[in-house]
PDB file with SEQRES, HELIX, SHEET and CRYST1 records, atoms N, CA, C and O in Angstrom:
SEQRES   1 A   84  MET ARG GLU LEU ARG LYS THR ASN GLU VAL ILE MET ASP          
SEQRES   2 A   84  ASN ALA LEU VAL LEU ILE LEU MET ASP LEU VAL ALA ARG          
SEQRES   3 A   84  ARG ASN GLN THR ALA PHE VAL GLY ASP ARG LEU LYS CYS          
SEQRES   4 A   84  MET LYS LEU PRO PHE LEU ALA ALA ASN GLN MET PHE GLU          
SEQRES   5 A   84  GLN ARG ALA LYS GLY PHE ASN LEU THR PHE PHE LYS TYR          
SEQRES   6 A   84  GLU HIS GLY PRO ILE SER LYS GLY VAL TYR SER ALA TRP          
SEQRES   7 A   84  ASN HIS LEU SER ILE LEU                                      
HELIX    1 AA1 THR A    7  ASN A   28  1                                  22    
HELIX    2 AA2 ARG A   36  GLU A   52  1                                  17    
HELIX    3 AA3 LYS A   72  ILE A   83  1                                  12    
CRYST1    1.000    1.000    1.000  90.00  90.00  90.00 P 1           1          
ATOM      1  N   MET A   1     -67.082 -76.719 -26.275  1.00  0.00           N  
ATOM      2  CA  MET A   1     -68.015 -77.289 -25.431  1.00  0.00           C  
ATOM      3  C   MET A   1     -68.964 -76.290 -24.781  1.00  0.00           C  
ATOM      4  O   MET A   1     -68.548 -75.365 -24.084  1.00  0.00           O  
ATOM      5  N   ARG A   2     -70.246 -76.507 -25.031  1.00  0.00           N  
ATOM      6  CA  ARG A   2     -71.194 -75.486 -24.554  1.00  0.00           C  
ATOM      7  C   ARG A   2     -71.713 -75.778 -23.164  1.00  0.00           C  
ATOM      8  O   ARG A   2     -72.264 -76.839 -22.872  1.00  0.00           O  
ATOM      9  N   GLU A   3     -71.497 -74.728 -22.279  1.00  0.00           N  
ATOM     10  CA  GLU A   3     -71.970 -74.913 -20.813  1.00  0.00           C  
ATOM     11  C   GLU A   3     -73.357 -74.348 -20.635  1.00  0.00           C  
ATOM     12  O   GLU A   3     -74.142 -74.945 -19.898  1.00  0.00           O  
ATOM     13  N   LEU A   4     -73.719 -73.236 -21.258  1.00  0.00           N  
ATOM     14  CA  LEU A   4     -74.976 -72.618 -21.053  1.00  0.00           C  
ATOM     15  C   LEU A   4     -75.994 -73.279 -21.834  1.00  0.00           C  
ATOM     16  O   LEU A   4     -75.784 -73.598 -23.004  1.00  0.00           O  
ATOM     17  N   ARG A   5     -77.244 -73.530 -21.159  1.00  0.00           N  
ATOM     18  CA  ARG A   5     -78.305 -74.142 -21.896  1.00  0.00           C  
ATOM     19  C   ARG A   5     -79.450 -73.203 -21.961  1.00  0.00           C  
ATOM     20  O   ARG A   5     -79.720 -72.460 -21.017  1.00  0.00           O  
ATOM     21  N   LYS A   6     -80.127 -73.229 -23.067  1.00  0.00           N  
ATOM     22  CA  LYS A   6     -81.403 -72.505 -23.117  1.00  0.00           C  
ATOM     23  C   LYS A   6     -82.444 -72.939 -22.122  1.00  0.00           C  
ATOM     24  O   LYS A   6     -82.387 -74.029 -21.553  1.00  0.00           O  
ATOM     25  N   THR A   7     -83.419 -72.035 -21.925  1.00  0.00           N  
ATOM     26  CA  THR A   7     -84.457 -72.426 -20.841  1.00  0.00           C  
ATOM     27  C   THR A   7     -85.250 -73.581 -21.356  1.00  0.00           C  
ATOM     28  O   THR A   7     -85.640 -74.404 -20.527  1.00  0.00           O  
ATOM     29  N   ASN A   8     -85.550 -73.756 -22.661  1.00  0.00           N  
ATOM     30  CA  ASN A   8     -86.371 -74.931 -23.074  1.00  0.00           C  
ATOM     31  C   ASN A   8     -85.554 -76.207 -22.954  1.00  0.00           C  
ATOM     32  O   ASN A   8     -86.130 -77.279 -22.767  1.00  0.00           O  
ATOM     33  N   GLU A   9     -84.201 -76.126 -23.058  1.00  0.00           N  
ATOM     34  CA  GLU A   9     -83.270 -77.271 -22.913  1.00  0.00           C  
ATOM     35  C   GLU A   9     -83.304 -77.634 -21.383  1.00  0.00           C  
ATOM     36  O   GLU A   9     -83.390 -78.825 -21.081  1.00  0.00           O  
ATOM     37  N   VAL A  10     -83.246 -76.741 -20.468  1.00  0.00           N  
ATOM     38  CA  VAL A  10     -83.262 -76.954 -19.107  1.00  0.00           C  
ATOM     39  C   VAL A  10     -84.519 -77.679 -18.723  1.00  0.00           C  
ATOM     40  O   VAL A  10     -84.489 -78.680 -18.006  1.00  0.00           O  
ATOM     41  N   ILE A  11     -85.671 -77.142 -19.227  1.00  0.00           N  
ATOM     42  CA  ILE A  11     -86.957 -77.736 -18.966  1.00  0.00           C  
ATOM     43  C   ILE A  11     -87.102 -79.144 -19.467  1.00  0.00           C  
ATOM     44  O   ILE A  11     -87.695 -80.007 -18.819  1.00  0.00           O  
ATOM     45  N   MET A  12     -86.521 -79.364 -20.689  1.00  0.00           N  
ATOM     46  CA  MET A  12     -86.581 -80.771 -21.198  1.00  0.00           C  
ATOM     47  C   MET A  12     -85.691 -81.708 -20.473  1.00  0.00           C  
ATOM     48  O   MET A  12     -86.074 -82.860 -20.269  1.00  0.00           O  
ATOM     49  N   ASP A  13     -84.507 -81.290 -20.062  1.00  0.00           N  
ATOM     50  CA  ASP A  13     -83.596 -82.136 -19.296  1.00  0.00           C  
ATOM     51  C   ASP A  13     -84.306 -82.423 -17.925  1.00  0.00           C  
ATOM     52  O   ASP A  13     -84.274 -83.578 -17.502  1.00  0.00           O  
ATOM     53  N   ASN A  14     -84.894 -81.525 -17.263  1.00  0.00           N  
ATOM     54  CA  ASN A  14     -85.535 -81.817 -15.923  1.00  0.00           C  
ATOM     55  C   ASN A  14     -86.680 -82.813 -16.258  1.00  0.00           C  
ATOM     56  O   ASN A  14     -86.786 -83.823 -15.563  1.00  0.00           O  
ATOM     57  N   ALA A  15     -87.530 -82.591 -17.267  1.00  0.00           N  
ATOM     58  CA  ALA A  15     -88.524 -83.594 -17.532  1.00  0.00           C  
ATOM     59  C   ALA A  15     -87.964 -84.980 -17.835  1.00  0.00           C  
ATOM     60  O   ALA A  15     -88.536 -85.955 -17.348  1.00  0.00           O  
ATOM     61  N   LEU A  16     -86.922 -85.133 -18.579  1.00  0.00           N  
ATOM     62  CA  LEU A  16     -86.329 -86.444 -18.986  1.00  0.00           C  
ATOM     63  C   LEU A  16     -85.800 -87.019 -17.626  1.00  0.00           C  
ATOM     64  O   LEU A  16     -86.023 -88.197 -17.347  1.00  0.00           O  
ATOM     65  N   VAL A  17     -85.153 -86.261 -16.841  1.00  0.00           N  
ATOM     66  CA  VAL A  17     -84.555 -86.880 -15.638  1.00  0.00           C  
ATOM     67  C   VAL A  17     -85.650 -87.403 -14.714  1.00  0.00           C  
ATOM     68  O   VAL A  17     -85.534 -88.478 -14.126  1.00  0.00           O  
ATOM     69  N   LEU A  18     -86.760 -86.577 -14.600  1.00  0.00           N  
ATOM     70  CA  LEU A  18     -87.860 -86.990 -13.825  1.00  0.00           C  
ATOM     71  C   LEU A  18     -88.459 -88.246 -14.298  1.00  0.00           C  
ATOM     72  O   LEU A  18     -88.723 -89.157 -13.514  1.00  0.00           O  
ATOM     73  N   ILE A  19     -88.692 -88.321 -15.637  1.00  0.00           N  
ATOM     74  CA  ILE A  19     -89.328 -89.528 -16.328  1.00  0.00           C  
ATOM     75  C   ILE A  19     -88.429 -90.712 -16.078  1.00  0.00           C  
ATOM     76  O   ILE A  19     -88.918 -91.783 -15.719  1.00  0.00           O  
ATOM     77  N   LEU A  20     -87.110 -90.556 -16.258  1.00  0.00           N  
ATOM     78  CA  LEU A  20     -86.204 -91.709 -16.027  1.00  0.00           C  
ATOM     79  C   LEU A  20     -86.298 -92.258 -14.628  1.00  0.00           C  
ATOM     80  O   LEU A  20     -86.384 -93.468 -14.419  1.00  0.00           O  
ATOM     81  N   MET A  21     -86.281 -91.308 -13.627  1.00  0.00           N  
ATOM     82  CA  MET A  21     -86.280 -91.770 -12.279  1.00  0.00           C  
ATOM     83  C   MET A  21     -87.620 -92.434 -11.947  1.00  0.00           C  
ATOM     84  O   MET A  21     -87.601 -93.406 -11.192  1.00  0.00           O  
ATOM     85  N   ASP A  22     -88.751 -92.005 -12.431  1.00  0.00           N  
ATOM     86  CA  ASP A  22     -89.983 -92.559 -12.267  1.00  0.00           C  
ATOM     87  C   ASP A  22     -90.120 -93.952 -12.927  1.00  0.00           C  
ATOM     88  O   ASP A  22     -90.673 -94.876 -12.331  1.00  0.00           O  
ATOM     89  N   LEU A  23     -89.615 -94.081 -14.144  1.00  0.00           N  
ATOM     90  CA  LEU A  23     -89.725 -95.391 -14.799  1.00  0.00           C  
ATOM     91  C   LEU A  23     -88.867 -96.452 -14.087  1.00  0.00           C  
ATOM     92  O   LEU A  23     -89.300 -97.595 -13.942  1.00  0.00           O  
ATOM     93  N   VAL A  24     -87.680 -96.090 -13.654  1.00  0.00           N  
ATOM     94  CA  VAL A  24     -86.832 -97.019 -12.891  1.00  0.00           C  
ATOM     95  C   VAL A  24     -87.359 -97.300 -11.503  1.00  0.00           C  
ATOM     96  O   VAL A  24     -87.210 -98.423 -11.020  1.00  0.00           O  
ATOM     97  N   ALA A  25     -87.978 -96.320 -10.828  1.00  0.00           N  
ATOM     98  CA  ALA A  25     -88.560 -96.533  -9.567  1.00  0.00           C  
ATOM     99  C   ALA A  25     -89.765 -97.476  -9.688  1.00  0.00           C  
ATOM    100  O   ALA A  25     -89.972 -98.317  -8.813  1.00  0.00           O  
ATOM    101  N   ARG A  26     -90.503 -97.357 -10.678  1.00  0.00           N  
ATOM    102  CA  ARG A  26     -91.709 -98.237 -10.830  1.00  0.00           C  
ATOM    103  C   ARG A  26     -91.317 -99.588 -11.223  1.00  0.00           C  
ATOM    104  O   ARG A  26     -91.956-100.556 -10.810  1.00  0.00           O  
ATOM    105  N   ARG A  27     -90.285 -99.719 -12.013  1.00  0.00           N  
ATOM    106  CA  ARG A  27     -89.708-101.110 -12.510  1.00  0.00           C  
ATOM    107  C   ARG A  27     -89.182-101.881 -11.346  1.00  0.00           C  
ATOM    108  O   ARG A  27     -89.532-103.039 -11.122  1.00  0.00           O  
ATOM    109  N   ASN A  28     -88.271-101.167 -10.553  1.00  0.00           N  
ATOM    110  CA  ASN A  28     -87.579-101.781  -9.429  1.00  0.00           C  
ATOM    111  C   ASN A  28     -88.287-101.595  -8.058  1.00  0.00           C  
ATOM    112  O   ASN A  28     -87.847-102.140  -7.046  1.00  0.00           O  
ATOM    113  N   GLN A  29     -89.355-100.839  -8.052  1.00  0.00           N  
ATOM    114  CA  GLN A  29     -90.044-100.613  -6.818  1.00  0.00           C  
ATOM    115  C   GLN A  29     -89.107 -99.917  -5.786  1.00  0.00           C  
ATOM    116  O   GLN A  29     -89.221-100.189  -4.591  1.00  0.00           O  
ATOM    117  N   THR A  30     -88.242 -99.078  -6.203  1.00  0.00           N  
ATOM    118  CA  THR A  30     -87.351 -98.435  -5.285  1.00  0.00           C  
ATOM    119  C   THR A  30     -87.382 -96.937  -5.450  1.00  0.00           C  
ATOM    120  O   THR A  30     -87.933 -96.480  -6.452  1.00  0.00           O  
ATOM    121  N   ALA A  31     -86.885 -96.197  -4.631  1.00  0.00           N  
ATOM    122  CA  ALA A  31     -86.916 -94.652  -4.774  1.00  0.00           C  
ATOM    123  C   ALA A  31     -85.419 -94.248  -4.855  1.00  0.00           C  
ATOM    124  O   ALA A  31     -84.533 -94.906  -4.308  1.00  0.00           O  
ATOM    125  N   PHE A  32     -85.208 -93.162  -5.550  1.00  0.00           N  
ATOM    126  CA  PHE A  32     -83.835 -92.600  -5.772  1.00  0.00           C  
ATOM    127  C   PHE A  32     -83.623 -91.448  -4.670  1.00  0.00           C  
ATOM    128  O   PHE A  32     -82.592 -90.776  -4.689  1.00  0.00           O  
ATOM    129  N   VAL A  33     -84.502 -91.266  -3.831  1.00  0.00           N  
ATOM    130  CA  VAL A  33     -84.413 -90.074  -2.912  1.00  0.00           C  
ATOM    131  C   VAL A  33     -83.173 -90.227  -2.109  1.00  0.00           C  
ATOM    132  O   VAL A  33     -83.011 -91.233  -1.417  1.00  0.00           O  
ATOM    133  N   GLY A  34     -82.272 -89.256  -2.170  1.00  0.00           N  
ATOM    134  CA  GLY A  34     -80.971 -89.252  -1.396  1.00  0.00           C  
ATOM    135  C   GLY A  34     -79.829 -89.950  -2.217  1.00  0.00           C  
ATOM    136  O   GLY A  34     -78.677 -89.833  -1.800  1.00  0.00           O  
ATOM    137  N   ASP A  35     -80.046 -90.576  -3.213  1.00  0.00           N  
ATOM    138  CA  ASP A  35     -78.951 -91.260  -3.967  1.00  0.00           C  
ATOM    139  C   ASP A  35     -78.587 -90.597  -5.227  1.00  0.00           C  
ATOM    140  O   ASP A  35     -79.030 -90.925  -6.328  1.00  0.00           O  
ATOM    141  N   ARG A  36     -77.717 -89.602  -4.993  1.00  0.00           N  
ATOM    142  CA  ARG A  36     -77.268 -88.843  -6.045  1.00  0.00           C  
ATOM    143  C   ARG A  36     -76.481 -89.662  -7.101  1.00  0.00           C  
ATOM    144  O   ARG A  36     -76.600 -89.418  -8.302  1.00  0.00           O  
ATOM    145  N   LEU A  37     -75.717 -90.588  -6.648  1.00  0.00           N  
ATOM    146  CA  LEU A  37     -74.860 -91.348  -7.599  1.00  0.00           C  
ATOM    147  C   LEU A  37     -75.672 -92.044  -8.563  1.00  0.00           C  
ATOM    148  O   LEU A  37     -75.325 -92.021  -9.744  1.00  0.00           O  
ATOM    149  N   LYS A  38     -76.796 -92.709  -8.179  1.00  0.00           N  
ATOM    150  CA  LYS A  38     -77.741 -93.343  -9.124  1.00  0.00           C  
ATOM    151  C   LYS A  38     -78.393 -92.309 -10.058  1.00  0.00           C  
ATOM    152  O   LYS A  38     -78.560 -92.544 -11.255  1.00  0.00           O  
ATOM    153  N   CYS A  39     -78.751 -91.166  -9.475  1.00  0.00           N  
ATOM    154  CA  CYS A  39     -79.422 -90.173 -10.246  1.00  0.00           C  
ATOM    155  C   CYS A  39     -78.539 -89.557 -11.281  1.00  0.00           C  
ATOM    156  O   CYS A  39     -79.022 -89.008 -12.271  1.00  0.00           O  
ATOM    157  N   MET A  40     -77.136 -89.645 -11.050  1.00  0.00           N  
ATOM    158  CA  MET A  40     -76.145 -89.110 -12.098  1.00  0.00           C  
ATOM    159  C   MET A  40     -75.967 -90.169 -13.077  1.00  0.00           C  
ATOM    160  O   MET A  40     -75.920 -89.895 -14.276  1.00  0.00           O  
ATOM    161  N   LYS A  41     -75.864 -91.379 -12.641  1.00  0.00           N  
ATOM    162  CA  LYS A  41     -75.463 -92.472 -13.659  1.00  0.00           C  
ATOM    163  C   LYS A  41     -76.651 -92.786 -14.696  1.00  0.00           C  
ATOM    164  O   LYS A  41     -76.452 -93.089 -15.873  1.00  0.00           O  
ATOM    165  N   LEU A  42     -77.854 -92.675 -14.121  1.00  0.00           N  
ATOM    166  CA  LEU A  42     -79.014 -92.940 -14.994  1.00  0.00           C  
ATOM    167  C   LEU A  42     -79.097 -92.075 -16.214  1.00  0.00           C  
ATOM    168  O   LEU A  42     -79.198 -92.587 -17.329  1.00  0.00           O  
ATOM    169  N   PRO A  43     -79.057 -90.762 -16.032  1.00  0.00           N  
ATOM    170  CA  PRO A  43     -79.082 -89.867 -17.287  1.00  0.00           C  
ATOM    171  C   PRO A  43     -77.894 -90.129 -18.210  1.00  0.00           C  
ATOM    172  O   PRO A  43     -78.003 -90.174 -19.435  1.00  0.00           O  
ATOM    173  N   PHE A  44     -76.673 -90.312 -17.493  1.00  0.00           N  
ATOM    174  CA  PHE A  44     -75.482 -90.525 -18.357  1.00  0.00           C  
ATOM    175  C   PHE A  44     -75.683 -91.790 -19.209  1.00  0.00           C  
ATOM    176  O   PHE A  44     -75.374 -91.689 -20.397  1.00  0.00           O  
ATOM    177  N   LEU A  45     -76.161 -92.974 -18.761  1.00  0.00           N  
ATOM    178  CA  LEU A  45     -76.336 -94.063 -19.477  1.00  0.00           C  
ATOM    179  C   LEU A  45     -77.429 -93.963 -20.530  1.00  0.00           C  
ATOM    180  O   LEU A  45     -77.335 -94.565 -21.600  1.00  0.00           O  
ATOM    181  N   ALA A  46     -78.446 -93.211 -20.220  1.00  0.00           N  
ATOM    182  CA  ALA A  46     -79.527 -92.893 -21.189  1.00  0.00           C  
ATOM    183  C   ALA A  46     -79.041 -92.015 -22.326  1.00  0.00           C  
ATOM    184  O   ALA A  46     -79.364 -92.227 -23.495  1.00  0.00           O  
ATOM    185  N   ALA A  47     -78.244 -91.013 -21.939  1.00  0.00           N  
ATOM    186  CA  ALA A  47     -77.657 -90.083 -22.968  1.00  0.00           C  
ATOM    187  C   ALA A  47     -76.685 -90.747 -23.774  1.00  0.00           C  
ATOM    188  O   ALA A  47     -76.622 -90.461 -24.969  1.00  0.00           O  
ATOM    189  N   ASN A  48     -75.849 -91.675 -23.232  1.00  0.00           N  
ATOM    190  CA  ASN A  48     -74.840 -92.423 -23.966  1.00  0.00           C  
ATOM    191  C   ASN A  48     -75.614 -93.387 -25.054  1.00  0.00           C  
ATOM    192  O   ASN A  48     -75.246 -93.506 -26.222  1.00  0.00           O  
ATOM    193  N   GLN A  49     -76.672 -94.011 -24.513  1.00  0.00           N  
ATOM    194  CA  GLN A  49     -77.366 -94.934 -25.419  1.00  0.00           C  
ATOM    195  C   GLN A  49     -78.046 -94.132 -26.601  1.00  0.00           C  
ATOM    196  O   GLN A  49     -78.030 -94.597 -27.741  1.00  0.00           O  
ATOM    197  N   MET A  50     -78.605 -92.997 -26.330  1.00  0.00           N  
ATOM    198  CA  MET A  50     -79.162 -92.151 -27.327  1.00  0.00           C  
ATOM    199  C   MET A  50     -78.117 -91.678 -28.349  1.00  0.00           C  
ATOM    200  O   MET A  50     -78.342 -91.668 -29.559  1.00  0.00           O  
ATOM    201  N   PHE A  51     -76.932 -91.278 -27.775  1.00  0.00           N  
ATOM    202  CA  PHE A  51     -75.876 -90.838 -28.574  1.00  0.00           C  
ATOM    203  C   PHE A  51     -75.411 -91.877 -29.618  1.00  0.00           C  
ATOM    204  O   PHE A  51     -75.175 -91.585 -30.791  1.00  0.00           O  
ATOM    205  N   GLU A  52     -75.292 -93.202 -29.052  1.00  0.00           N  
ATOM    206  CA  GLU A  52     -74.935 -94.313 -29.947  1.00  0.00           C  
ATOM    207  C   GLU A  52     -75.963 -94.552 -31.011  1.00  0.00           C  
ATOM    208  O   GLU A  52     -75.585 -95.026 -32.082  1.00  0.00           O  
ATOM    209  N   GLN A  53     -77.251 -94.263 -30.814  1.00  0.00           N  
ATOM    210  CA  GLN A  53     -78.319 -94.404 -31.758  1.00  0.00           C  
ATOM    211  C   GLN A  53     -78.525 -93.119 -32.584  1.00  0.00           C  
ATOM    212  O   GLN A  53     -79.451 -93.023 -33.389  1.00  0.00           O  
ATOM    213  N   ARG A  54     -77.676 -92.182 -32.370  1.00  0.00           N  
ATOM    214  CA  ARG A  54     -77.724 -90.943 -33.046  1.00  0.00           C  
ATOM    215  C   ARG A  54     -79.096 -90.223 -32.852  1.00  0.00           C  
ATOM    216  O   ARG A  54     -79.684 -89.650 -33.769  1.00  0.00           O  
ATOM    217  N   ALA A  55     -79.551 -90.311 -31.555  1.00  0.00           N  
ATOM    218  CA  ALA A  55     -80.792 -89.685 -31.323  1.00  0.00           C  
ATOM    219  C   ALA A  55     -80.559 -88.465 -30.321  1.00  0.00           C  
ATOM    220  O   ALA A  55     -79.687 -88.567 -29.457  1.00  0.00           O  
ATOM    221  N   LYS A  56     -81.301 -87.363 -30.429  1.00  0.00           N  
ATOM    222  CA  LYS A  56     -81.228 -86.255 -29.619  1.00  0.00           C  
ATOM    223  C   LYS A  56     -82.148 -86.344 -28.493  1.00  0.00           C  
ATOM    224  O   LYS A  56     -83.332 -86.623 -28.678  1.00  0.00           O  
ATOM    225  N   GLY A  57     -81.620 -86.102 -27.223  1.00  0.00           N  
ATOM    226  CA  GLY A  57     -82.474 -86.229 -26.085  1.00  0.00           C  
ATOM    227  C   GLY A  57     -81.996 -85.237 -25.067  1.00  0.00           C  
ATOM    228  O   GLY A  57     -82.596 -84.174 -24.908  1.00  0.00           O  
ATOM    229  N   PHE A  58     -81.007 -85.533 -24.424  1.00  0.00           N  
ATOM    230  CA  PHE A  58     -80.414 -84.659 -23.330  1.00  0.00           C  
ATOM    231  C   PHE A  58     -79.666 -83.601 -23.843  1.00  0.00           C  
ATOM    232  O   PHE A  58     -79.141 -83.729 -24.949  1.00  0.00           O  
ATOM    233  N   ASN A  59     -79.528 -82.460 -23.130  1.00  0.00           N  
ATOM    234  CA  ASN A  59     -78.676 -81.340 -23.541  1.00  0.00           C  
ATOM    235  C   ASN A  59     -77.665 -81.126 -22.314  1.00  0.00           C  
ATOM    236  O   ASN A  59     -77.391 -80.010 -21.874  1.00  0.00           O  
ATOM    237  N   LEU A  60     -77.167 -82.274 -21.834  1.00  0.00           N  
ATOM    238  CA  LEU A  60     -76.272 -82.200 -20.660  1.00  0.00           C  
ATOM    239  C   LEU A  60     -74.837 -82.528 -21.105  1.00  0.00           C  
ATOM    240  O   LEU A  60     -74.602 -83.300 -22.034  1.00  0.00           O  
ATOM    241  N   THR A  61     -73.928 -81.921 -20.415  1.00  0.00           N  
ATOM    242  CA  THR A  61     -72.415 -82.067 -20.485  1.00  0.00           C  
ATOM    243  C   THR A  61     -71.980 -82.868 -19.376  1.00  0.00           C  
ATOM    244  O   THR A  61     -72.257 -82.510 -18.232  1.00  0.00           O  
ATOM    245  N   PHE A  62     -71.294 -83.967 -19.609  1.00  0.00           N  
ATOM    246  CA  PHE A  62     -70.728 -84.898 -18.458  1.00  0.00           C  
ATOM    247  C   PHE A  62     -69.284 -84.696 -18.419  1.00  0.00           C  
ATOM    248  O   PHE A  62     -68.647 -84.542 -19.462  1.00  0.00           O  
ATOM    249  N   PHE A  63     -68.737 -84.689 -17.272  1.00  0.00           N  
ATOM    250  CA  PHE A  63     -67.324 -84.543 -17.035  1.00  0.00           C  
ATOM    251  C   PHE A  63     -66.878 -85.849 -16.285  1.00  0.00           C  
ATOM    252  O   PHE A  63     -67.666 -86.492 -15.592  1.00  0.00           O  
ATOM    253  N   LYS A  64     -65.545 -86.205 -16.471  1.00  0.00           N  
ATOM    254  CA  LYS A  64     -64.981 -87.300 -15.835  1.00  0.00           C  
ATOM    255  C   LYS A  64     -64.734 -86.981 -14.366  1.00  0.00           C  
ATOM    256  O   LYS A  64     -64.163 -85.931 -14.069  1.00  0.00           O  
ATOM    257  N   TYR A  65     -65.152 -87.872 -13.401  1.00  0.00           N  
ATOM    258  CA  TYR A  65     -64.988 -87.654 -11.931  1.00  0.00           C  
ATOM    259  C   TYR A  65     -64.583 -88.999 -11.382  1.00  0.00           C  
ATOM    260  O   TYR A  65     -64.665 -90.013 -12.076  1.00  0.00           O  
ATOM    261  N   GLU A  66     -64.142 -89.012 -10.123  1.00  0.00           N  
ATOM    262  CA  GLU A  66     -63.542 -90.261  -9.595  1.00  0.00           C  
ATOM    263  C   GLU A  66     -64.628 -91.336  -9.253  1.00  0.00           C  
ATOM    264  O   GLU A  66     -64.299 -92.514  -9.112  1.00  0.00           O  
ATOM    265  N   HIS A  67     -65.834 -90.949  -9.130  1.00  0.00           N  
ATOM    266  CA  HIS A  67     -66.867 -91.851  -8.866  1.00  0.00           C  
ATOM    267  C   HIS A  67     -67.770 -92.098 -10.103  1.00  0.00           C  
ATOM    268  O   HIS A  67     -68.837 -92.699  -9.986  1.00  0.00           O  
ATOM    269  N   GLY A  68     -67.318 -91.618 -11.300  1.00  0.00           N  
ATOM    270  CA  GLY A  68     -68.096 -91.822 -12.608  1.00  0.00           C  
ATOM    271  C   GLY A  68     -68.379 -90.441 -13.189  1.00  0.00           C  
ATOM    272  O   GLY A  68     -67.944 -89.423 -12.652  1.00  0.00           O  
ATOM    273  N   PRO A  69     -69.103 -90.428 -14.276  1.00  0.00           N  
ATOM    274  CA  PRO A  69     -69.423 -89.149 -14.923  1.00  0.00           C  
ATOM    275  C   PRO A  69     -70.323 -88.279 -14.056  1.00  0.00           C  
ATOM    276  O   PRO A  69     -71.150 -88.751 -13.277  1.00  0.00           O  
ATOM    277  N   ILE A  70     -70.095 -86.893 -14.251  1.00  0.00           N  
ATOM    278  CA  ILE A  70     -70.862 -85.970 -13.427  1.00  0.00           C  
ATOM    279  C   ILE A  70     -71.284 -84.897 -14.339  1.00  0.00           C  
ATOM    280  O   ILE A  70     -70.587 -84.615 -15.313  1.00  0.00           O  
ATOM    281  N   SER A  71     -72.390 -84.275 -14.083  1.00  0.00           N  
ATOM    282  CA  SER A  71     -73.092 -83.224 -14.922  1.00  0.00           C  
ATOM    283  C   SER A  71     -73.588 -82.101 -13.936  1.00  0.00           C  
ATOM    284  O   SER A  71     -74.210 -82.401 -12.917  1.00  0.00           O  
ATOM    285  N   LYS A  72     -73.326 -80.940 -14.232  1.00  0.00           N  
ATOM    286  CA  LYS A  72     -73.838 -79.747 -13.468  1.00  0.00           C  
ATOM    287  C   LYS A  72     -75.377 -79.737 -13.729  1.00  0.00           C  
ATOM    288  O   LYS A  72     -76.187 -79.458 -12.844  1.00  0.00           O  
ATOM    289  N   GLY A  73     -75.716 -80.055 -14.988  1.00  0.00           N  
ATOM    290  CA  GLY A  73     -77.153 -80.111 -15.532  1.00  0.00           C  
ATOM    291  C   GLY A  73     -77.985 -81.102 -14.600  1.00  0.00           C  
ATOM    292  O   GLY A  73     -79.105 -80.784 -14.198  1.00  0.00           O  
ATOM    293  N   VAL A  74     -77.418 -82.255 -14.291  1.00  0.00           N  
ATOM    294  CA  VAL A  74     -78.264 -83.172 -13.496  1.00  0.00           C  
ATOM    295  C   VAL A  74     -78.462 -82.719 -11.981  1.00  0.00           C  
ATOM    296  O   VAL A  74     -79.493 -82.902 -11.335  1.00  0.00           O  
ATOM    297  N   TYR A  75     -77.349 -82.122 -11.538  1.00  0.00           N  
ATOM    298  CA  TYR A  75     -77.485 -81.466 -10.302  1.00  0.00           C  
ATOM    299  C   TYR A  75     -78.526 -80.356 -10.234  1.00  0.00           C  
ATOM    300  O   TYR A  75     -79.241 -80.204  -9.244  1.00  0.00           O  
ATOM    301  N   SER A  76     -78.589 -79.568 -11.340  1.00  0.00           N  
ATOM    302  CA  SER A  76     -79.546 -78.551 -11.426  1.00  0.00           C  
ATOM    303  C   SER A  76     -80.934 -79.139 -11.543  1.00  0.00           C  
ATOM    304  O   SER A  76     -81.867 -78.633 -10.920  1.00  0.00           O  
ATOM    305  N   ALA A  77     -81.097 -80.178 -12.312  1.00  0.00           N  
ATOM    306  CA  ALA A  77     -82.359 -80.876 -12.339  1.00  0.00           C  
ATOM    307  C   ALA A  77     -82.766 -81.418 -10.932  1.00  0.00           C  
ATOM    308  O   ALA A  77     -83.914 -81.261 -10.516  1.00  0.00           O  
ATOM    309  N   TRP A  78     -81.840 -82.034 -10.237  1.00  0.00           N  
ATOM    310  CA  TRP A  78     -82.131 -82.522  -8.972  1.00  0.00           C  
ATOM    311  C   TRP A  78     -82.677 -81.384  -8.045  1.00  0.00           C  
ATOM    312  O   TRP A  78     -83.676 -81.565  -7.350  1.00  0.00           O  
ATOM    313  N   ASN A  79     -81.987 -80.209  -8.061  1.00  0.00           N  
ATOM    314  CA  ASN A  79     -82.409 -79.076  -7.221  1.00  0.00           C  
ATOM    315  C   ASN A  79     -83.722 -78.574  -7.711  1.00  0.00           C  
ATOM    316  O   ASN A  79     -84.540 -78.252  -6.850  1.00  0.00           O  
ATOM    317  N   HIS A  80     -84.042 -78.461  -8.956  1.00  0.00           N  
ATOM    318  CA  HIS A  80     -85.384 -78.049  -9.388  1.00  0.00           C  
ATOM    319  C   HIS A  80     -86.504 -78.866  -8.964  1.00  0.00           C  
ATOM    320  O   HIS A  80     -87.578 -78.430  -8.548  1.00  0.00           O  
ATOM    321  N   LEU A  81     -86.127 -80.262  -9.120  1.00  0.00           N  
ATOM    322  CA  LEU A  81     -87.254 -81.226  -8.817  1.00  0.00           C  
ATOM    323  C   LEU A  81     -87.395 -81.395  -7.344  1.00  0.00           C  
ATOM    324  O   LEU A  81     -88.496 -81.698  -6.884  1.00  0.00           O  
ATOM    325  N   SER A  82     -86.345 -81.220  -6.558  1.00  0.00           N  
ATOM    326  CA  SER A  82     -86.569 -81.374  -5.101  1.00  0.00           C  
ATOM    327  C   SER A  82     -87.289 -80.256  -4.501  1.00  0.00           C  
ATOM    328  O   SER A  82     -87.791 -80.403  -3.386  1.00  0.00           O  
ATOM    329  N   ILE A  83     -87.390 -79.141  -5.139  1.00  0.00           N  
ATOM    330  CA  ILE A  83     -88.216 -77.967  -4.649  1.00  0.00           C  
ATOM    331  C   ILE A  83     -89.672 -78.153  -4.829  1.00  0.00           C  
ATOM    332  O   ILE A  83     -90.479 -77.627  -4.063  1.00  0.00           O  
ATOM    333  N   LEU A  84     -90.057 -78.966  -5.929  1.00  0.00           N  
ATOM    334  CA  LEU A  84     -91.484 -79.249  -6.246  1.00  0.00           C  
ATOM    335  C   LEU A  84     -92.158 -80.144  -5.157  1.00  0.00           C  
ATOM    336  O   LEU A  84     -93.340 -80.470  -5.271  1.00  0.00           O  
TER     337      LEU A  84                                                      
END                                                                             
């Protein structure tokens, strides 16, 4: 299992996470600000659906956690995007 991601993979993951949050926020007219659980589940569900369709999208590794799947890459994207 690969932990380290290349710079272009990190940039792509950050962009995909941002796009996902924006699409869901527009559809539901809600914001994800401060809701890390939703921000974690959304990329997991999207990555899982892409995996089932054999499509490449995210370069994230998810781990089992008591509240659901967790990824250090999503936290990294969260930190990068919150700085902007």
